[in-house]
N, C-alpha and C positions, 0 to 999 in steps of 0.2 A: 502494500501499500503505500503510495504516496505520501511524505510529509508536504501537510497544508500551506506551511510557511515559501518549501520548495514550489509546488505544485505552483501557488497566487503568482511568484517569480519565474517561472518558465511560462505563464499563461501573458504576464508582461513582455517578455522574449517572444513572443510568439508576434503578439502586437507588431514589436519594435522589427522584429525580422519581415512583416506586413510590410510593415510601413517602410523599410530600407528597398525591397522589389518594385516600390511605388517610387520609390525614390530614383532608382535608376533606369523603370520605363520612362519617368517624365527625362530624362537626362539624356537615355536611346532615342528617346522620341524629339528632342530640341534639334541632336546634331544629326539625324538623320533628315529634318526638318532645313537644317546649314549642309546640306551635301557633304557631311561626312559618315559615310557609311560606313566605314570599318571601326568608327570611335562609336557609332551606333550601335554598330555589332556586338561591342565588348560591352557596353552598358546592357543592351538584350540579354546577355548572356548572366552579368549579373543579374537579373530582371529573376531569370527564370531560377538558379542557383538559392537566390536570399528566398522566393516561394518555398525551393526543395528543404532550406533550412527548418522554414517555419515545420513546414511536413515532419523534418525529425521529430522534435519537440513535440506536436500533437500525438506523434505515434508513441512517442517517448510515455507521456501521460495518459494517455489510454492502456498503454500496459502495463501503467504500474497502480490500475484502478482510478485513478485520476479523472478530473473531467476539464475538460475544454472549454474554453467562455472566449471567443471572439469577440473584439471591442472594435468600435469605430476606428476607422486611419485617419490620424489627421493631415492636411492639407501639405502639399509639400511644394519648394521652388521648382522653376518651369522653365527659368533663363539663367547661360550664364557668357562671359562676354564670351569666353574663349576654351578649348580643350582646357589649359594649362590650371584654369580656375574651377572646373570641374574636377580633376585627377586631385585637386589639391582639396575640396569639400568632400572627394570620396574619401581621401587617405583618414582627415576630421572627422568624418562620421563612422570609420573601420575602426577609430579609436575607441569611441563613444560604444558602439558595440562590445571591443575588446573591454572595456570597464563595466557593462551588461552582465555580461557572460563573467568575468570572475566574483563581481556582487551574487550571483549564483551559485558562484562554487563556494563559497565563503559563506553563505548560506547552510548548501548542502554540511559544509563541513562542519560548521558547527550544530546540525540535526544530526551528526554521522548519519547520512544520507550516503552511505557509501557507491549507490547503485551511478544515483545523479553523478556524480564525483566522477565517476568512471564514462559515463559518458558523453560528459561533459569536456572532455582532456578532445574527443575529436574538435570539437567547437573552437577548444583553448588555442590548437596549433594549426585549424583553418585562418583562425584570426593573426595567426603572427604571418602568414602565408600573404593574405588580403591586403594588412600592411604593409607588406615590403612590396609587393606589388604597385601599389600604391604610390609610393614611395619611389619605384623605379621610375614608373610612365613621368611623374612630379621632373624627377633629374634629365628625364629624356627631353622631357619638350623644354626646360630651363635651357640646356646644351642647342636644341634646334631655333630656338627663338623663334624672331622673323622670317624666317629661312622657310621660304614656299612649299620648294622641292624636299626637304627637309619634314614639314610637316604630311606634305604628302604620300611619304614614304611612311612616316607613323601612322598612319590611316590606313594603309595600306596591309601594314604589318597587321594592323588590329583586325581588321578583315578576315585574318587565315583564322581565330579564334575560334577552335567546336566547342559544342556544347557539350559536358564531361556530366553524368549524373553523379550525387555526392555517394563516398564510399557504406554508409548508415541505408542510404536508401537499396542500393546495390544491391548487398546482401540479403535485403525483405523480398526482393524480386522472385 
């Protein structure tokens, strides 16, 4: 049975994951509108990943005999001046998500919920990767600066990103 404090924290995280998905969908649509199809692709895949993260959390709550509570999702930004601004916003957002997951982990430790601590390890590792990726793109965009060809190549590189199902979902299939 899932501890109530942990259940409440995970339900809040489910909402945060759906908000993240909505943010990345907004970024994808913004950059698609601006003709950056590769950047739009990258954010569209982020959108799918965040939905999957919410699904992993929902499946976990259900598997532990908890109750998933879906709540309204707050609005998100819809405009970014340039790709660098969007990736800086992405890094800041992923750092916030990292803090939220760390807080759930702290609650699980306090409540001696070892199963939740174990499940959260995947998310902790995922957040390290998410922050590292965003930092790398920020660094690349700073090096590119106003170089149109560099931005064109960056966009083409991100167009090659393909979606892969996160491993906790793949193991359920």
